[in-house]
SEDOGU-210554 format. One line per field, with one value per residue (C-alpha): residue in three letters; x, y, z; residue number from 1. Coordinates in Angstrom, 3 decimals. Layout:
BEGIN
residuo [ALA/...]
u [X/...]
v [Y/...]
w [Z/...]
num [NUM/...]
***
This chain:
BEGIN
residuo [UNK/UNK/UNK/UNK/UNK/UNK/UNK/UNK/UNK/UNK/UNK/UNK/UNK/UNK/UNK/UNK/UNK/UNK/UNK/UNK/UNK/UNK/UNK/UNK/UNK/UNK/UNK/UNK/UNK/UNK/UNK/UNK/UNK/UNK/UNK/UNK/UNK/UNK/UNK/UNK/UNK/UNK/UNK/UNK/UNK/UNK/UNK/UNK/UNK/UNK/UNK/UNK/UNK/UNK/UNK/UNK/UNK/UNK/UNK/UNK/UNK/UNK/UNK/UNK/UNK/UNK/UNK/UNK/UNK/UNK/UNK/UNK/UNK/UNK/UNK/UNK/UNK/UNK/UNK/UNK/UNK/UNK/UNK/UNK/UNK/UNK/UNK/UNK/UNK/UNK/UNK/UNK/UNK/UNK/UNK/UNK/UNK/UNK/UNK/UNK/UNK/UNK/UNK/UNK/UNK/UNK/UNK/UNK/UNK/UNK/UNK/UNK/UNK/UNK/UNK/UNK/UNK/UNK/UNK/UNK/UNK/UNK/UNK/UNK/UNK/UNK/UNK/UNK/UNK/UNK/UNK/UNK/UNK/UNK/UNK/UNK/UNK/UNK/UNK/UNK/UNK/UNK/UNK/UNK/UNK/UNK/UNK/UNK/UNK/UNK/UNK/UNK/UNK/UNK/UNK/UNK/UNK/UNK/UNK/UNK/UNK/UNK/UNK/UNK/UNK/UNK/UNK/UNK/UNK/UNK/UNK/UNK/UNK/UNK/UNK/UNK/UNK/UNK/UNK/UNK/UNK/UNK/UNK/UNK/UNK/UNK/UNK/UNK/UNK/UNK/UNK/UNK/UNK/UNK/UNK/UNK/UNK/UNK/UNK/UNK/UNK/UNK]
u [109.255/109.550/110.301/113.665/114.537/113.961/116.047/118.982/119.046/118.606/121.816/123.640/122.715/125.756/123.608/122.771/126.174/125.951/128.137/131.166/134.595/135.621/139.359/140.057/139.095/141.106/144.260/143.691/143.627/146.526/148.561/147.061/148.451/151.769/152.168/150.990/154.131/156.654/155.687/155.948/159.606/160.444/159.689/161.244/164.406/164.059/163.423/166.742/168.543/167.280/167.983/171.464/172.069/171.551/173.292/176.657/176.129/174.239/173.598/174.175/173.124/176.650/176.056/178.791/181.373/182.743/182.673/185.204/182.743/180.973/178.753/178.163/177.885/177.027/177.582/175.404/173.625/172.457/173.659/173.201/176.645/175.931/178.254/177.254/179.607/182.969/182.430/183.023/184.791/187.270/186.326/187.047/187.776/184.680/183.479/182.401/183.050/182.850/186.205/187.643/189.434/193.099/193.585/190.930/189.144/185.765/184.206/184.631/184.925/183.597/185.732/185.949/188.066/190.428/192.870/193.228/196.150/199.393/197.970/199.845/199.103/200.415/199.325/200.456/198.771/195.679/195.138/195.319/196.841/196.341/199.513/200.236/197.095/194.432/191.578/188.052/186.737/183.419/182.345/184.943/183.250/186.377/188.288/192.213/193.220/196.823/199.334/199.978/202.145/202.409/205.639/204.074/203.951/202.967/202.084/199.210/200.177/198.353/195.476/195.072/193.117/193.958/191.351/190.600/187.428/185.349/186.054/189.675/190.721/189.008/189.596/192.380/192.549/195.290/196.812/197.759/197.547/198.475/196.874/194.197/194.231/191.080/190.146/189.559/186.420/183.041/181.234/179.980/177.646/175.036/172.481/171.540/168.795/168.654/167.163/164.687/166.031/169.485/167.894/169.311/172.160/175.639]
v [133.134/131.300/132.757/131.055/132.745/135.978/135.674/134.091/137.217/139.680/138.195/138.327/141.955/144.003/147.044/145.159/145.492/142.293/140.724/138.383/140.562/140.149/139.351/143.216/143.466/140.767/141.947/145.626/144.087/142.141/145.312/146.976/143.987/144.305/148.246/147.559/145.002/147.700/149.803/147.891/146.513/150.298/151.147/148.664/148.819/153.142/152.246/149.462/152.316/154.662/152.290/151.995/155.559/156.508/153.308/154.687/158.267/159.185/156.857/152.952/149.928/148.332/145.484/145.325/142.521/142.601/143.712/146.625/149.269/147.512/148.791/151.492/149.513/145.954/143.035/142.469/145.736/147.515/151.388/153.659/155.564/158.969/159.961/163.144/165.310/163.896/164.743/168.956/168.295/165.414/163.533/164.875/163.458/161.622/160.673/157.011/155.898/153.077/152.263/149.440/147.001/146.917/143.349/142.501/139.984/141.991/144.499/147.214/147.896/150.386/152.472/156.206/159.382/160.017/161.736/163.971/164.527/166.923/165.174/163.482/160.403/158.603/155.933/156.578/155.144/153.736/156.644/157.947/161.614/163.803/167.007/165.939/166.483/163.535/163.395/162.567/159.419/158.786/156.586/153.500/153.681/153.862/151.107/151.047/152.175/149.801/150.195/147.412/146.693/150.591/152.554/155.645/158.394/159.266/161.769/161.016/161.906/164.537/162.983/160.081/159.730/157.522/155.039/153.346/150.806/151.956/148.364/149.137/145.437/143.983/145.870/145.817/149.482/152.075/150.477/147.546/148.992/152.486/155.369/154.799/157.163/159.251/158.012/154.554/156.080/154.874/157.641/158.480/156.416/158.067/156.317/152.096/151.209/147.291/145.832/147.671/147.718/149.515/152.097/155.307/158.173/157.784]
w [19.028/22.674/25.919/25.862/22.515/23.784/26.750/24.639/22.666/25.293/26.619/23.422/22.691/23.406/24.403/27.153/29.288/29.922/27.243/27.963/27.398/24.133/22.717/22.911/26.425/27.356/25.525/27.603/30.844/29.938/29.047/32.045/34.238/31.989/33.216/36.522/36.459/35.447/37.497/40.208/39.150/38.913/42.461/44.011/41.952/43.445/46.637/46.599/44.789/47.763/50.569/49.529/48.547/52.324/53.837/51.772/52.118/54.709/58.120/58.257/60.939/62.258/64.389/67.434/67.191/70.687/73.905/74.118/74.496/77.508/79.190/76.558/73.921/74.604/72.029/69.218/69.679/66.683/66.091/63.541/62.485/60.233/57.369/56.856/59.300/58.721/55.059/56.696/59.885/61.331/64.295/67.285/70.996/72.825/69.634/69.514/65.654/63.399/61.708/59.768/61.473/60.689/61.457/59.183/61.517/61.864/58.643/61.045/65.018/67.491/69.338/71.225/69.842/72.516/70.683/67.342/65.487/67.273/70.683/72.972/74.256/77.724/79.955/83.857/86.727/85.081/83.380/79.992/79.555/76.836/76.311/80.215/81.587/82.702/80.593/82.379/81.656/82.990/80.506/81.281/84.966/86.802/85.078/85.215/81.657/81.222/78.522/75.673/72.874/71.528/73.148/75.024/74.929/71.749/69.411/66.901/63.489/60.728/59.902/62.120/65.433/68.729/69.390/72.415/73.727/76.821/78.264/79.183/80.263/77.359/74.305/71.137/70.264/69.686/72.277/70.286/66.792/66.982/65.583/62.637/59.943/59.600/56.798/57.951/59.790/58.353/60.268/64.050/65.927/67.648/68.659/69.604/67.781/68.988/71.408/72.774/76.321/74.880/72.618/73.683/72.065/72.264]
num [1/2/3/4/5/6/7/8/9/10/11/12/13/14/15/16/17/18/19/20/21/22/23/24/25/26/27/28/29/30/31/32/33/34/35/36/37/38/39/40/41/42/43/44/45/46/47/48/49/50/51/52/53/54/55/56/57/58/59/60/61/62/63/64/65/66/67/68/69/70/71/72/73/74/75/76/77/78/79/80/81/82/83/84/85/86/87/88/89/90/91/92/93/94/95/96/97/98/99/100/101/102/103/104/105/106/107/108/109/110/111/112/113/114/115/116/117/118/119/120/121/122/123/124/125/126/127/128/129/130/131/132/133/134/135/136/137/138/139/140/141/142/143/144/145/146/147/148/149/150/151/152/153/154/155/156/157/158/159/160/161/162/163/164/165/166/167/168/169/170/171/172/173/174/175/176/177/178/179/180/181/182/183/184/185/186/187/188/189/190/191/192/193/194/195/196/197/198/199/200/201/202]
***
């Protein structure tokens, strides 16, 4: 027997551990890849469902479409709104809320709660009066508040809120579309997360 023949026999010996993959091993590898692919697809689907659940029931990001809340919130700022609080309690005066646009122009709007059910709203001499008392509003930065098309004074009906933008001269709000149902409120905005220079709480 030649050296070449001996080398060939040793290479073909399965006991040597250097034998090429068999058909069974290839099938095993294919099955392993299939399991990995299935597990990955399941994990991606679960992550998507979890993200959708968080967005629907816990926290949702919103893009601000108008300048009605400037300078508190600027156009195209990204804000986070939590959806848990209002499952247990109603919006409060001072809350910044995201709600359905009553005109249907935008998917949602963002304004500040100025009055809640049972309170009377009036505007006189450039100031907002709640139940006859001037409302302290440092967030408007001394901008005057003027009435619009809604007849004032008005008492807020049950299950409704009066909403106004901080940028009073440039805000289409309850002075135009009136009190809004609490059911139209999507969540309480609590922070700006983008752009970086605007990051902060509300």
